[in-house]
C-alpha positions as a printed Julia matrix, in Angstrom:
192×3 Matrix{Float64}:
 -181.59  -26.04  54.02
 -184.61  -28.15  53.15
 -184.35  -31.44  51.28
 -186.91  -31.92  48.51
 -187.02  -35.14  46.49
 -189.1   -35.26  43.32
 -190.08  -38.53  41.63
 -191.83  -39.09  38.3
 -193.5   -42.44  37.56
 -194.19  -43.73  34.04
 -196.52  -46.69  33.56
 -199.62  -47.86  31.8
 -203.17  -47.75  33.1
 -203.81  -50.79  35.27
 -200.19  -51.42  36.3
 -200.48  -49.58  39.61
 -198.07  -46.66  39.09
 -200.61  -44.22  40.54
 -201.28  -46.52  43.5
 -197.56  -46.96  44.15
 -197.0   -43.19  44.13
 -199.83  -42.72  46.63
 -198.51  -45.53  48.88
 -195.06  -43.92  48.81
 -196.6   -40.57  49.78
 -198.48  -42.2   52.69
 -195.36  -43.98  53.95
 -193.26  -40.8   53.75
 -196.01  -38.82  55.51
 -195.97  -41.36  58.33
 -192.26  -40.62  58.87
 -193.09  -36.95  59.47
 -192.26  -35.66  56.0
 -194.36  -33.37  53.85
 -195.64  -35.11  50.74
 -197.48  -34.88  47.47
 -198.59  -37.83  45.38
 -200.73  -37.28  42.3
 -201.37  -38.71  38.82
 -201.62  -37.07  35.42
 -203.9   -38.78  32.94
 -204.3   -38.63  29.22
 -207.18  -40.68  27.89
 -208.19  -42.81  30.86
 -208.13  -46.38  29.67
 -206.43  -49.64  30.54
 -202.99  -49.8   28.93
 -202.71  -46.09  28.09
 -199.53  -44.34  29.26
 -199.93  -42.54  32.57
 -197.62  -40.39  34.66
 -197.68  -40.01  38.43
 -195.61  -37.82  40.71
 -194.23  -37.61  44.24
 -192.72  -34.74  46.15
 -191.23  -35.57  49.53
 -189.71  -32.87  51.71
 -188.7   -32.1   55.27
 -190.39  -28.67  54.97
 -193.75  -27.53  53.61
 -194.13  -27.94  49.86
 -195.39  -24.78  48.25
 -195.19  -25.76  44.57
 -198.23  -27.46  43.0
 -197.35  -28.44  39.46
 -196.14  -31.42  37.5
 -192.5   -32.34  38.02
 -190.26  -31.32  35.13
 -186.8   -31.95  36.64
 -187.16  -35.06  38.81
 -184.48  -36.54  41.03
 -185.73  -40.03  40.22
 -187.77  -41.56  37.41
 -189.56  -44.89  37.78
 -190.51  -46.81  34.62
 -193.05  -49.53  35.43
 -193.36  -50.71  31.81
 -190.15  -50.92  29.77
 -192.08  -50.72  26.48
 -192.51  -47.02  27.24
 -188.78  -46.51  26.6
 -189.51  -46.7   22.86
 -192.31  -44.13  22.85
 -191.72  -41.66  25.69
 -188.62  -39.67  26.62
 -188.59  -40.95  30.19
 -185.3   -39.17  30.94
 -186.64  -35.69  30.03
 -185.4   -33.3   32.72
 -184.0   -36.12  34.9
 -181.15  -34.81  37.01
 -177.76  -36.48  36.48
 -177.39  -36.64  40.26
 -180.51  -38.81  40.48
 -181.38  -42.15  38.93
 -183.8   -43.94  36.66
 -185.32  -47.22  37.88
 -186.67  -49.49  35.15
 -188.78  -52.63  35.39
 -186.85  -55.0   33.13
 -184.91  -58.26  33.34
 -182.06  -56.47  31.48
 -178.98  -55.02  33.17
 -178.42  -51.27  33.48
 -175.82  -51.42  30.69
 -178.26  -53.18  28.37
 -180.92  -50.45  28.7
 -178.57  -47.47  28.56
 -178.88  -47.31  24.73
 -182.63  -46.59  25.04
 -182.16  -43.58  27.34
 -181.26  -40.75  24.94
 -177.71  -40.35  26.25
 -178.71  -40.05  29.92
 -175.48  -39.96  31.95
 -176.82  -40.53  35.47
 -177.39  -43.73  37.4
 -179.47  -46.47  35.82
 -181.07  -49.12  38.01
 -183.05  -52.13  36.87
 -185.35  -54.54  38.64
 -187.27  -57.52  37.28
 -190.52  -56.52  38.98
 -192.59  -58.91  36.86
 -190.58  -61.93  37.99
 -190.63  -60.79  41.63
 -194.4   -60.2   41.64
 -195.06  -63.57  39.99
 -192.87  -65.32  42.6
 -194.35  -63.54  45.62
 -197.92  -62.75  44.52
 -198.58  -65.32  41.81
 -199.55  -62.57  39.34
 -198.0   -59.7   37.41
 -198.38  -56.73  39.79
 -195.18  -54.75  39.14
 -196.06  -51.73  41.28
 -195.22  -53.32  44.65
 -191.67  -54.38  43.68
 -191.12  -51.02  41.97
 -192.12  -49.29  45.21
 -189.49  -51.28  47.13
 -186.86  -50.47  44.5
 -187.63  -46.73  44.7
 -187.17  -46.67  48.47
 -183.88  -48.57  48.19
 -182.43  -46.46  45.36
 -183.62  -43.05  46.57
 -182.86  -43.44  50.27
 -185.85  -41.22  51.08
 -186.66  -43.24  54.2
 -185.31  -46.02  56.36
 -186.1   -49.35  54.63
 -187.11  -51.08  57.88
 -189.43  -48.25  58.88
 -190.86  -48.31  55.36
 -191.54  -52.07  55.55
 -193.28  -51.7   58.92
 -195.44  -48.91  57.57
 -196.31  -50.89  54.46
 -197.27  -53.95  56.55
 -199.77  -51.78  58.41
 -201.01  -50.24  55.16
 -201.45  -53.65  53.53
 -203.19  -54.99  56.64
 -205.73  -52.19  56.32
 -206.08  -52.39  52.53
 -206.3   -56.19  52.41
 -208.16  -56.82  55.67
 -210.37  -59.41  53.99
 -207.45  -61.05  52.15
 -204.69  -61.62  54.74
 -202.83  -64.02  52.42
 -202.08  -61.08  50.11
 -200.25  -59.14  52.85
 -197.39  -61.63  53.13
 -196.84  -61.71  49.37
 -196.74  -57.92  49.07
 -194.26  -57.57  51.94
 -192.12  -60.33  50.4
 -192.22  -58.48  47.05
 -190.98  -55.27  48.7
 -188.14  -57.07  50.49
 -187.06  -59.01  47.41
 -187.06  -55.86  45.27
 -184.88  -54.0   47.76
 -182.38  -56.88  47.64
 -182.42  -57.47  43.87
 -182.4   -53.97  42.37
 -179.29  -53.61  40.16
 -177.17  -50.54  39.54
 -177.0   -49.02  43.01
């Protein structure tokens, strides 16, 4: 029986949710899995809510639609909890991963009675420590890999080092910070 994992990302334009979903798709593809990574836009502007999606499977993926019943939901901007039902369709057997300094118990009241696993990660703090700026997408990417178990964390880190080396070829100092952000996020995510 095939294993299909579906992930829905919620963020705001400019926070890197789309980029993180595409990086996750690339990393999963490099492990031999079949993947999809795609965004859905409303009005395209900085700060507007956006949604991105991932499908990762060990067999060919024949469905090409948005994801309505995800296994995992990633919330890059916790302010979205007040305006979007981020738990819509989220399977109880999955988890929601939220960028917030709060604990899972503290954010439960904002999740419309969701009964599944709640994980939190202070991606802002991690990115400021490792990158010197607020780039929450890299720590959120590390948290997703840790919580979902969709690939071996060490293999993921090696793949991301190579991806960052290519992406930031002219800025090698950025590579170390991004890898450190991934590692720290995998260690500090709460609620697993």
